[in-house]
C-alpha positions in Angstrom: 113.7 71.4 -79.6 114.2 70.6 -75.9 114.0 67.7 -73.5 110.2 68.3 -73.0 109.6 68.0 -76.8 111.5 64.7 -76.8 109.4 63.4 -73.9 106.2 64.3 -75.6 107.4 62.5 -78.8 108.2 59.4 -76.7 104.8 59.4 -75.0 103.0 59.9 -78.4 105.0 57.0 -80.0 104.3 54.8 -76.9 100.6 55.3 -77.2 100.4 55.0 -81.0 102.5 51.8 -81.0 100.7 50.4 -77.9 104.0 49.8 -76.1 104.4 48.8 -72.5 107.1 50.3 -70.2 108.3 46.8 -69.1 108.9 45.8 -72.8 110.9 49.1 -73.4 112.9 48.5 -70.2 113.8 44.9 -71.3 115.1 46.4 -74.6 117.5 48.8 -72.8 118.3 46.4 -69.9 117.0 48.5 -67.0 114.1 48.3 -64.6 110.7 49.4 -65.8 110.7 52.0 -63.0 114.0 53.6 -64.0 113.2 53.3 -67.7 109.9 55.1 -67.3 111.6 57.9 -65.3 114.1 58.2 -68.1 111.5 58.4 -70.8 109.5 60.9 -68.8 112.5 63.2 -68.7 113.8 62.5 -65.2 117.0 60.4 -65.8 120.0 60.5 -68.1 120.5 57.9 -70.8 123.9 56.6 -72.0 124.6 56.9 -75.8 123.7 53.2 -76.2 120.4 53.5 -74.3 119.5 56.6 -76.3 120.2 54.7 -79.5 117.9 51.9 -78.5 115.2 54.4 -77.5 115.7 56.1 -80.8 115.0 52.8 -82.6 111.9 52.2 -80.5 110.4 55.7 -80.7 111.7 56.9 -84.0 113.9 59.6 -82.5 116.5 61.5 -84.6 120.1 61.7 -83.7 119.5 65.2 -82.2 116.6 63.9 -80.2 118.7 61.1 -78.9 121.3 63.6 -77.7 118.6 65.3 -75.5 118.1 61.9 -73.7 121.8 62.1 -72.7 121.6 65.6 -71.2 121.2 65.7 -67.4 117.6 66.8 -66.8 116.1 69.3 -64.4 114.8 66.9 -61.8 111.3 67.2 -60.5 108.3 66.8 -62.7 105.4 68.2 -60.7 104.0 71.4 -62.2 102.4 72.7 -59.0 103.2 72.7 -55.3 100.2 70.5 -54.5 99.7 68.0 -57.4 96.2 67.9 -58.9 96.5 64.4 -60.6 94.6 62.1 -58.2 97.3 59.3 -58.2 100.1 61.8 -57.7 98.1 63.7 -55.1 97.7 60.4 -53.1 101.5 60.1 -52.9 101.6 63.7 -51.8 99.0 62.8 -49.2 101.1 59.8 -48.0 104.1 62.0 -47.5 102.0 64.7 -45.8 100.4 62.2 -43.4 103.2 59.7 -42.9 106.3 61.9 -43.7 107.1 62.8 -40.1 106.6 59.1 -39.1 108.9 57.9 -41.9 111.5 60.5 -40.9 111.3 59.6 -37.2 111.7 55.9 -37.8 114.6 56.3 -40.3 116.4 58.6 -37.8 115.7 56.1 -34.9 117.1 53.2 -36.9 120.0 54.9 -38.8 120.7 58.2 -37.1 120.8 61.7 -38.5 120.8 61.6 -42.3 118.7 61.0 -45.3 117.6 58.3 -47.7 119.2 58.8 -51.1 117.1 59.4 -54.2 120.3 59.0 -56.2 121.5 55.6 -54.9 118.0 54.3 -55.1 115.7 51.7 -56.6 112.0 51.2 -56.8 109.9 48.2 -57.6 106.2 48.4 -58.4 104.1 45.2 -58.6 100.5 44.1 -58.5 99.6 42.2 -55.3 96.5 40.0 -55.8 93.9 40.4 -53.1 90.4 39.0 -52.7 89.1 42.5 -51.7 90.7 44.1 -54.8 94.3 44.1 -56.1 96.8 46.1 -54.2 99.7 48.3 -55.4 102.9 47.1 -53.8 105.7 49.8 -53.9 109.1 49.1 -52.5 111.5 52.1 -52.3 115.1 51.3 -51.4 117.6 54.2 -50.9 121.1 54.2 -49.5 121.3 55.9 -46.1 123.6 59.0 -46.2 124.5 60.2 -42.7 125.2 63.9 -42.1 128.9 64.6 -41.5 130.3 66.7 -38.7 133.0 69.1 -39.5 
């Protein structure tokens, strides 16, 4: 057994029980975005969170321990993603990445936006021409140090 096996079991149980990520998140007391990342193998659960997920998904004590192991981050299997939705994010970074970098450096200086001290909010934005996906990414700015 490994973390990927636990992730597959979670996904299978979610589908078979017709669960929603937002409902699972409410049970563990975290955002739907963070909770989804946790359940997909990209975050580390506390023992308490692992216990709640164990109840929800029918995970054994050993499987719950895997949720508490720091995962290997990065879930894309190929350099250029083939899933259409993920590819569009890749395309956004490919097209607008230099612009985002330039504007962050202009506003904050030489540094990076943290993906550790980070939050994300994904919501539906009603629109007469078709609903829009509203994604807000918020990461702490970390300046490069001189030494």
